[in-house]
C-alpha positions as CSV (number, residue, x, y, z in Angstrom):
1,M,-212.5,-98.0,48.5
2,K,-212.1,-99.1,52.0
3,I,-211.4,-96.0,54.0
4,K,-210.9,-97.5,57.4
5,M,-213.1,-95.9,60.0
6,K,-211.1,-95.5,63.2
7,N,-212.4,-97.3,66.2
8,N,-211.3,-94.4,68.3
9,I,-211.0,-90.7,68.1
10,K,-207.5,-89.7,69.2
11,L,-207.6,-86.7,71.4
12,L,-204.6,-84.6,72.4
13,C,-204.5,-83.8,76.0
14,I,-202.6,-80.7,75.0
15,A,-205.8,-79.3,73.5
16,V,-207.4,-79.3,76.9
17,V,-204.2,-78.1,78.6
18,L,-204.0,-75.1,76.3
19,L,-206.7,-73.6,78.4
20,S,-204.4,-73.7,81.4
21,A,-200.7,-73.2,82.2
22,S,-199.8,-76.9,82.6
23,C,-198.7,-79.0,79.6
24,A,-199.6,-82.6,79.2
25,K,-199.3,-83.8,75.6
26,D,-200.1,-87.5,75.5
27,Y,-202.8,-88.9,73.3
28,L,-206.0,-90.5,74.7
29,D,-208.0,-93.2,73.0
30,I,-211.8,-92.8,73.3
31,N,-213.6,-95.9,72.2
32,T,-216.5,-95.2,69.9
33,N,-219.3,-97.3,68.3
34,P,-219.4,-96.3,64.6
35,N,-223.2,-96.8,64.6
36,K,-223.6,-94.6,67.7
37,P,-220.7,-92.1,67.7
38,T,-219.6,-90.5,70.9
39,E,-220.1,-86.8,71.0
40,V,-216.6,-85.2,71.2
41,T,-215.9,-81.5,71.5
42,P,-214.9,-80.4,68.0
43,G,-212.1,-78.3,69.4
44,L,-210.4,-81.4,70.8
45,V,-210.7,-83.1,67.4
46,L,-209.4,-80.0,65.6
47,T,-206.3,-79.9,67.7
48,N,-205.7,-83.6,67.0
49,A,-206.4,-83.1,63.3
50,L,-204.0,-80.2,62.8
51,N,-201.3,-82.2,64.6
52,G,-202.3,-85.2,62.5
53,T,-201.7,-83.1,59.3
54,A,-198.2,-82.2,60.5
55,T,-197.4,-85.8,61.3
56,S,-198.9,-87.1,58.0
57,T,-197.4,-84.5,55.6
58,T,-194.4,-82.3,56.1
59,G,-193.4,-84.0,59.3
60,S,-193.7,-87.5,58.0
61,T,-191.1,-89.9,56.5
62,N,-193.4,-90.5,53.6
63,F,-193.1,-86.9,52.3
64,Y,-189.3,-87.3,52.0
65,R,-188.6,-90.9,51.5
66,F,-188.7,-90.9,47.7
67,A,-189.1,-87.2,46.8
68,S,-185.9,-86.1,48.6
69,A,-183.8,-88.3,46.4
70,W,-185.7,-87.9,43.2
71,I,-185.6,-84.2,43.4
72,G,-181.9,-84.1,44.3
73,Y,-181.8,-83.1,48.0
74,W,-180.9,-86.2,49.9
75,N,-179.5,-89.6,49.2
76,Y,-179.3,-92.9,51.1
77,S,-176.4,-94.1,53.2
78,V,-174.9,-97.5,53.6
79,A,-176.2,-97.6,57.2
80,V,-179.2,-99.7,56.0
81,A,-179.7,-102.2,53.2
82,A,-182.9,-100.6,51.8
83,F,-184.3,-98.0,49.4
84,A,-184.1,-100.3,46.3
85,E,-187.5,-99.0,45.2
86,E,-186.4,-95.4,45.3
87,R,-183.1,-96.0,43.5
88,S,-184.8,-98.0,40.7
89,Y,-188.1,-96.1,40.5
90,Q,-189.7,-99.6,40.6
91,F,-192.3,-100.1,43.3
92,T,-195.6,-101.9,43.8
93,T,-199.0,-101.2,45.2
94,N,-197.7,-102.2,48.6
95,Y,-194.8,-99.7,48.6
96,G,-194.7,-98.0,52.0
97,P,-195.4,-94.4,50.9
98,V,-198.1,-95.5,48.4
99,V,-200.0,-97.1,51.3
100,G,-199.0,-94.6,54.0
101,I,-199.8,-91.3,52.3
102,W,-203.3,-92.6,51.2
103,N,-204.2,-94.0,54.6
104,D,-202.8,-91.2,56.7
105,L,-204.5,-88.4,54.7
106,Y,-207.9,-90.1,54.4
107,H,-207.8,-90.7,58.2
108,N,-206.8,-87.1,58.7
109,L,-209.7,-86.1,56.5
110,E,-212.1,-88.1,58.7
111,D,-211.2,-85.8,61.6
112,Y,-211.7,-82.6,59.7
113,T,-215.1,-84.0,58.4
114,Y,-216.1,-84.6,62.0
115,V,-215.1,-81.1,63.0
116,E,-217.0,-79.5,60.1
117,K,-220.2,-81.4,60.8
118,A,-220.0,-80.9,64.6
119,A,-219.2,-77.2,64.1
120,A,-222.1,-76.8,61.7
121,T,-224.4,-78.3,64.4
122,A,-223.0,-75.9,67.0
123,G,-223.0,-72.9,64.7
124,N,-219.2,-72.5,65.0
125,T,-218.3,-70.7,61.8
126,F,-214.6,-70.5,62.6
127,Y,-214.2,-74.3,63.0
128,I,-216.2,-74.8,59.8
129,A,-213.8,-72.6,57.9
130,V,-210.7,-74.2,59.3
131,A,-212.0,-77.7,58.5
132,K,-212.8,-76.7,54.9
133,T,-209.3,-75.2,54.5
134,M,-207.5,-78.2,55.8
135,K,-209.6,-80.6,53.9
136,A,-208.5,-78.8,50.8
137,Y,-204.9,-79.0,51.9
138,D,-205.2,-82.8,52.3
139,F,-207.1,-83.4,49.2
140,Q,-204.7,-81.4,47.1
141,N,-201.9,-83.6,48.4
142,L,-203.8,-86.7,47.5
143,V,-204.6,-85.5,44.0
144,D,-201.0,-84.5,43.4
145,V,-199.7,-88.0,44.4
146,Y,-202.4,-90.2,42.9
147,G,-204.5,-88.2,40.4
148,N,-208.1,-89.3,40.3
149,I,-209.3,-90.3,43.8
150,P,-212.5,-90.8,45.7
151,Y,-213.8,-87.3,46.6
152,S,-217.5,-86.6,46.3
153,Q,-218.5,-90.0,47.8
154,A,-215.5,-90.3,50.2
155,L,-215.8,-90.0,54.0
156,Q,-219.4,-91.1,54.1
157,S,-218.9,-94.3,56.1
158,T,-221.4,-96.9,55.3
159,T,-223.3,-94.6,52.9
160,A,-220.6,-95.2,50.3
161,I,-218.4,-98.1,51.3
162,R,-217.0,-98.3,47.8
163,P,-216.9,-94.7,46.6
164,A,-216.4,-93.8,43.0
165,Y,-213.4,-91.9,41.8
166,D,-213.7,-88.2,40.8
167,K,-211.6,-86.6,38.0
168,A,-208.6,-84.8,39.5
169,Q,-209.4,-81.5,37.7
170,D,-213.0,-81.6,39.0
171,I,-211.7,-82.1,42.5
172,Y,-209.3,-79.1,42.1
173,E,-212.1,-76.9,40.9
174,D,-214.3,-77.9,43.9
175,L,-211.4,-77.3,46.3
176,A,-211.1,-73.8,44.9
177,M,-214.7,-73.2,45.7
178,Q,-214.4,-74.6,49.2
179,L,-211.4,-72.3,49.8
180,D,-213.5,-69.3,48.6
181,T,-216.2,-70.2,51.1
182,A,-213.6,-70.7,53.9
183,A,-212.1,-67.3,53.2
184,R,-215.5,-65.6,53.3
185,L,-216.2,-67.3,56.6
186,F,-212.9,-66.3,58.0
187,K,-213.6,-62.7,57.1
188,E,-217.0,-62.9,58.8
189,V,-215.5,-64.0,62.1
190,S,-212.3,-61.9,62.1
191,G,-211.8,-60.5,65.5
192,K,-214.8,-62.5,66.9
193,V,-213.3,-65.9,67.6
194,P,-213.9,-66.8,71.3
195,S,-210.7,-67.4,73.3
196,A,-212.0,-70.8,74.2
197,D,-212.2,-71.8,70.5
198,A,-208.9,-70.1,69.7
199,A,-207.1,-72.2,72.3
200,F,-207.7,-75.4,70.3
201,D,-206.2,-73.8,67.1
202,I,-202.5,-74.8,67.3
203,M,-201.6,-73.0,64.1
204,Y,-202.9,-69.4,64.1
205,K,-204.5,-69.3,67.6
206,G,-207.8,-68.1,66.4
207,D,-206.4,-65.4,64.1
208,A,-209.1,-65.6,61.3
209,L,-207.3,-63.1,59.1
210,K,-204.2,-65.2,58.9
211,W,-206.3,-68.3,58.3
212,G,-208.0,-66.4,55.4
213,K,-204.6,-65.6,53.9
214,F,-203.6,-69.3,54.3
215,A,-206.8,-70.3,52.4
216,N,-206.1,-67.8,49.7
217,T,-202.5,-68.9,49.3
218,L,-203.5,-72.5,49.2
219,K,-205.9,-71.7,46.4
220,L,-203.1,-69.8,44.6
221,R,-201.0,-73.0,44.8
222,L,-203.9,-74.9,43.2
223,L,-204.3,-72.4,40.4
224,L,-200.6,-72.2,39.6
225,R,-200.4,-76.0,39.3
226,Q,-202.6,-75.5,36.2
227,S,-200.5,-72.9,34.6
228,Q,-199.2,-75.1,31.8
229,I,-202.6,-76.4,30.7
230,A,-203.6,-74.9,27.4
231,G,-206.6,-72.7,27.5
232,R,-206.6,-72.5,31.3
233,D,-205.6,-68.9,31.7
234,A,-209.2,-67.6,31.7
235,Y,-210.2,-69.9,34.5
236,I,-207.1,-69.0,36.5
237,T,-207.7,-65.3,36.0
238,A,-211.4,-65.6,37.0
239,Q,-210.4,-67.5,40.2
240,I,-207.8,-64.9,41.1
241,A,-210.5,-62.3,40.8
242,L,-212.5,-64.2,43.4
243,I,-209.5,-64.2,45.8
244,N,-209.0,-60.4,45.2
245,A,-212.7,-59.9,46.0
246,N,-212.5,-61.2,49.5
247,G,-209.8,-58.7,50.3
248,L,-207.8,-60.8,52.6
249,G,-204.7,-61.2,50.5
250,F,-202.0,-63.8,50.7
251,I,-199.5,-65.0,53.3
252,S,-196.7,-62.4,53.7
253,A,-193.5,-62.4,55.7
254,N,-193.8,-64.1,59.1
255,E,-197.3,-65.3,58.5
256,G,-196.6,-68.9,57.4
257,G,-198.7,-71.7,58.8
258,S,-197.0,-73.9,61.3
259,V,-198.4,-76.3,63.9
260,N,-197.3,-76.7,67.5
261,P,-199.4,-78.4,70.1
262,G,-196.6,-78.1,72.6
263,Y,-193.8,-80.2,71.2
264,S,-191.0,-81.0,73.7
265,N,-187.9,-83.2,73.9
266,T,-189.8,-86.0,75.5
267,A,-190.6,-89.4,74.1
268,K,-193.7,-89.3,71.8
269,K,-194.0,-85.5,72.3
270,Q,-191.3,-84.3,69.9
271,N,-191.9,-82.4,66.7
272,P,-192.6,-85.1,64.1
273,F,-189.9,-84.0,61.6
274,W,-187.3,-84.0,64.5
275,S,-188.6,-87.3,65.7
276,N,-188.3,-88.9,62.3
277,F,-185.0,-87.4,61.1
278,G,-183.3,-85.9,64.2
279,Y,-182.4,-87.2,67.6
280,S,-183.9,-89.2,70.4
281,P,-184.8,-87.4,73.7
282,T,-181.4,-88.6,75.0
283,G,-179.5,-87.1,72.1
284,E,-178.7,-90.2,69.9
285,P,-179.3,-89.9,66.2
286,V,-182.5,-91.7,65.2
287,D,-182.2,-94.3,62.4
288,N,-183.4,-92.0,59.6
289,H,-180.8,-89.4,60.6
290,R,-178.2,-92.1,59.7
291,Y,-180.0,-93.4,56.7
292,Y,-180.4,-90.1,54.9
293,I,-177.3,-88.2,53.8
294,A,-176.7,-85.2,51.5
295,S,-177.1,-85.5,47.8
296,E,-174.1,-84.7,45.7
297,Y,-176.3,-82.7,43.3
298,A,-177.7,-80.3,45.9
299,M,-174.4,-80.1,47.7
300,N,-172.7,-78.9,44.5
301,F,-175.5,-76.4,43.9
302,Y,-175.0,-74.7,47.2
303,Q,-171.2,-74.9,47.2
304,N,-170.8,-73.7,43.7
305,N,-173.0,-70.7,44.2
306,N,-171.5,-69.7,47.6
307,D,-174.9,-70.3,49.2
308,P,-174.7,-69.7,53.0
309,R,-177.7,-72.1,53.4
310,L,-175.3,-75.0,52.9
311,A,-174.2,-75.0,56.5
312,K,-177.9,-74.9,57.7
313,L,-179.3,-77.6,55.3
314,Y,-176.4,-80.0,55.9
315,T,-173.9,-80.8,58.6
316,T,-170.2,-81.3,57.9
317,I,-169.3,-85.0,57.5
318,D,-169.8,-87.4,60.4
319,D,-172.9,-85.5,61.6
320,G,-170.9,-82.3,62.2
321,K,-167.8,-83.8,63.7
322,G,-165.8,-83.2,60.6
323,T,-164.7,-80.0,58.9
324,T,-165.7,-80.6,55.3
325,Y,-169.0,-81.2,53.4
326,S,-169.7,-84.1,51.2
327,G,-172.6,-85.4,49.2
328,S,-173.4,-88.7,47.6
329,R,-174.4,-89.5,44.1
330,F,-178.0,-90.8,43.6
331,G,-178.5,-94.2,41.9
332,P,-176.0,-96.8,42.8
333,T,-176.5,-99.2,45.7
334,A,-174.9,-97.6,48.7
335,S,-171.2,-98.5,49.2
336,A,-168.5,-97.6,51.8
337,A,-168.4,-94.1,50.2
338,D,-171.9,-93.6,51.5
339,N,-171.1,-94.2,55.2
340,P,-172.6,-91.4,57.3
341,Q,-169.1,-90.9,58.9
342,V,-167.8,-89.6,55.5
343,Q,-170.9,-87.8,54.3
344,S,-173.0,-84.8,55.4
345,A,-176.3,-85.3,57.3
346,I,-179.5,-83.3,57.6
347,G,-178.5,-79.9,59.1
348,K,-179.4,-77.8,62.1
349,G,-181.3,-75.2,60.1
350,L,-183.9,-77.9,59.4
351,L,-183.5,-79.7,62.8
352,K,-183.9,-76.7,65.0
353,G,-185.1,-78.6,68.1
354,A,-187.6,-81.1,69.4
355,D,-190.0,-78.3,70.3
356,M,-189.9,-76.6,66.9
357,P,-193.2,-75.8,65.2
358,Q,-193.9,-77.9,62.1
359,P,-194.4,-75.8,59.0
360,L,-197.3,-76.8,56.7
361,L,-197.0,-73.8,54.3
362,T,-194.1,-71.4,54.9
363,D,-194.1,-67.7,54.2
364,F,-191.3,-68.2,51.7
365,E,-193.2,-70.8,49.7
366,A,-196.2,-68.4,49.8
367,L,-193.9,-65.5,48.5
368,F,-192.5,-67.7,45.7
369,L,-196.0,-68.6,44.7
370,Q,-196.9,-64.9,44.5
371,A,-193.7,-64.1,42.6
372,E,-194.6,-66.7,40.0
373,A,-198.2,-65.5,39.8
374,A,-197.1,-61.9,39.4
375,Q,-194.6,-62.8,36.7
376,R,-197.3,-64.7,34.8
377,G,-199.6,-61.7,35.1
378,Y,-202.2,-63.4,37.3
379,I,-201.8,-61.0,40.2
380,T,-200.5,-57.5,40.6
381,G,-197.4,-56.7,42.7
382,N,-193.7,-56.1,42.3
383,T,-192.4,-59.5,41.1
384,R,-188.8,-58.7,42.0
385,E,-189.8,-57.7,45.6
386,L,-191.9,-60.8,46.0
387,Y,-189.1,-63.0,44.7
388,E,-186.4,-61.4,46.9
389,A,-188.6,-61.4,49.9
390,A,-189.1,-65.2,49.4
391,V,-185.3,-65.8,49.4
392,K,-184.8,-63.5,52.4
393,Q,-187.5,-65.4,54.4
394,C,-185.9,-68.7,53.6
395,F,-182.6,-67.5,54.9
396,S,-184.3,-66.2,58.0
397,Y,-186.1,-69.5,58.6
398,L,-182.8,-71.4,58.3
399,G,-180.8,-68.9,60.3
400,A,-178.4,-68.2,57.3
401,A,-176.6,-64.9,57.0
402,D,-175.6,-62.6,54.1
403,V,-178.7,-62.9,52.0
404,A,-178.1,-59.5,50.4
405,V,-174.7,-60.8,49.1
406,Y,-176.3,-64.0,47.9
407,L,-178.9,-62.1,45.9
408,K,-176.2,-60.6,43.8
409,N,-174.8,-64.0,42.7
410,D,-175.4,-65.0,39.1
411,V,-177.7,-67.9,40.2
412,S,-180.0,-65.6,42.1
413,N,-179.6,-62.1,40.6
414,W,-182.9,-60.8,39.4
415,D,-181.5,-58.3,36.9
416,N,-179.3,-60.8,35.2
417,A,-181.9,-63.5,34.8
418,T,-183.3,-63.8,31.2
419,D,-185.9,-66.4,32.2
420,K,-187.6,-65.1,35.4
421,I,-189.8,-68.1,35.9
422,K,-186.8,-70.4,35.8
423,L,-185.1,-68.1,38.3
424,I,-188.1,-68.1,40.6
425,I,-188.6,-71.9,40.5
426,T,-184.9,-72.7,40.8
427,Q,-184.6,-70.6,43.9
428,K,-187.9,-72.1,45.2
429,W,-186.3,-75.5,44.7
430,A,-183.2,-74.4,46.7
431,A,-185.5,-73.1,49.5
432,M,-187.9,-76.1,49.8
433,N,-185.1,-78.6,50.7
434,G,-186.2,-80.5,53.7
435,I,-189.3,-78.2,54.1
436,N,-191.7,-79.8,51.7
437,D,-190.0,-82.0,49.2
438,M,-193.3,-83.0,47.7
439,E,-193.8,-79.4,46.5
440,A,-190.4,-79.5,44.7
441,W,-191.4,-82.8,43.1
442,A,-194.7,-81.2,41.9
443,D,-192.8,-78.2,40.4
444,Y,-190.4,-80.5,38.7
445,R,-193.2,-82.5,37.1
446,R,-195.1,-79.3,36.1
447,L,-192.1,-77.3,34.8
448,N,-189.1,-79.6,34.5
449,I,-187.1,-77.2,36.7
450,P,-184.3,-77.8,37.6
451,A,-183.8,-79.5,34.3
452,D,-180.6,-81.3,35.3
453,I,-182.0,-83.2,38.2
454,P,-179.9,-86.5,38.3
455,I,-181.6,-89.5,36.9
456,S,-180.8,-92.8,38.6
457,D,-178.4,-95.1,36.8
458,N,-179.2,-98.0,39.1
459,P,-179.1,-101.3,37.1
460,A,-182.7,-102.0,38.2
461,A,-183.9,-98.6,36.9
462,T,-185.0,-99.9,33.5
463,T,-187.0,-96.7,32.9
464,R,-184.6,-93.9,33.5
465,K,-187.1,-91.2,34.4
466,V,-188.4,-89.6,37.6
467,P,-191.9,-91.1,38.3
468,V,-194.8,-88.7,37.7
469,R,-197.1,-90.2,40.3
470,M,-197.6,-93.0,42.9
471,L,-199.7,-96.1,42.2
472,Y,-203.0,-96.7,44.0
473,P,-202.6,-98.8,47.2
474,Q,-203.3,-102.5,47.1
475,S,-206.2,-102.0,49.6
476,E,-208.1,-100.2,46.8
477,Y,-207.8,-103.3,44.5
478,N,-208.9,-105.5,47.4
479,Y,-211.9,-103.5,48.7
480,N,-212.9,-101.1,46.0
481,P,-211.9,-103.1,42.8
482,D,-214.6,-101.9,40.4
483,N,-213.9,-98.2,40.9
484,V,-210.1,-98.4,41.0
485,L,-209.9,-100.8,38.0
486,A,-212.1,-98.4,36.0
487,E,-209.1,-96.0,36.2
488,G,-207.2,-98.4,33.9
489,T,-203.7,-99.5,34.0
490,I,-201.6,-97.1,36.1
491,S,-198.0,-96.5,35.4
492,Q,-195.7,-94.4,37.6
493,F,-194.0,-93.2,34.4
494,T,-196.8,-92.3,32.0
495,S,-200.0,-91.9,34.1
496,R,-199.6,-88.1,34.6
497,I,-201.5,-85.9,37.0
498,F,-203.9,-83.7,35.0
499,W,-201.7,-80.6,35.5
500,D,-198.5,-82.3,34.3
501,V,-198.6,-81.7,30.6
502,E,-194.9,-81.1,29.8
């Protein structure tokens, strides 16, 4: 594998300015010689890395470009002649998200690796724990998209120019151990993080207890991914016991992890999701805001169930200028019926403002994870309370009203649901729209919920099935051929991730 070593370490000025009252958020490029690295304050790199995670995952186009349509949230308008790969499920090793997700996350991992090593040298336990946690976050995303990947030999520069691929399940198990270590370290430094170090933490501002809950919740996500694997319950139960032993618990209401280095409505300083899908600093819709429109499937779900989130997840037609809502059917090449002027766009509950924090793991996702784990008997807790708290926190995040009324609807009523897991995951799907579409894609692959997700009927979709993974990028075949070819022939329809056994 050729993991490109960056010729510079991008530093966010905001990391320095967080120590003062002023606010300058441009990026600086510091030239480095890879054979004689420049010593950079790990706090500066940490700030850049956390912002890089936001721009590479939940704030990136890649995390929505295919998953949003495949999972039934968004569709593609007639404003651009594109998205043939997404409509047909046919793509190559050069497909944009295939290349982008791989490169972006491995580059982001380089920054966290630098922070971890520099912090170890400096004896900075807090930074070590943050780096371990965020490396687990990135590596899980890579595994969930590609399956087996370079892990144990990755990020070693010239020591392993062509790193071998590790088995995805082995990576998951090591990530679980890394998160245990991180949680232990967070517990050790709770209340002891110096303010100078906390200033560079643009997620929890040095709150080690919240970071510990983030690490535990991320591990819970890893474990629940494996819930359908036969014979895996004993492993999951044992790993949950390790979480319980650290005593930090999981993310609860108002404790979700969001990044904000000081986003503002200024060119190159906007929140990444807003910059990609919202409006320019002068108020014009960016291209993607016109390219992505509401899906007919999701629109029908929210409308038919009297879901107040409809008005927060989507605008009325013509970007809010109209009075009605409309969604477009996924599959066919866009026609005049898919003109943004007659379809709903991405709503204001998702596009809160250019200065909005960028969520990486929301409190409502965390509560849905806990509800599922409790329902499966992996953790203790009142499953109904966890489930309803998840729905309530989603409403709160979007700014939607009448959640108590909504929870009495047939689609969301706990007492009336005969299949509680189906209820939890269906409502999780309804909540994750535009927040982290990759998580909804993962749940669909793992559990086939919602089961009636529309399958593309595009003429080029010769295999009418939502893909179960991405292909490896062409760069791997060019620069790490022996190792990637050892993985065999990869199909987006049959080469399942290890936890996808349905």
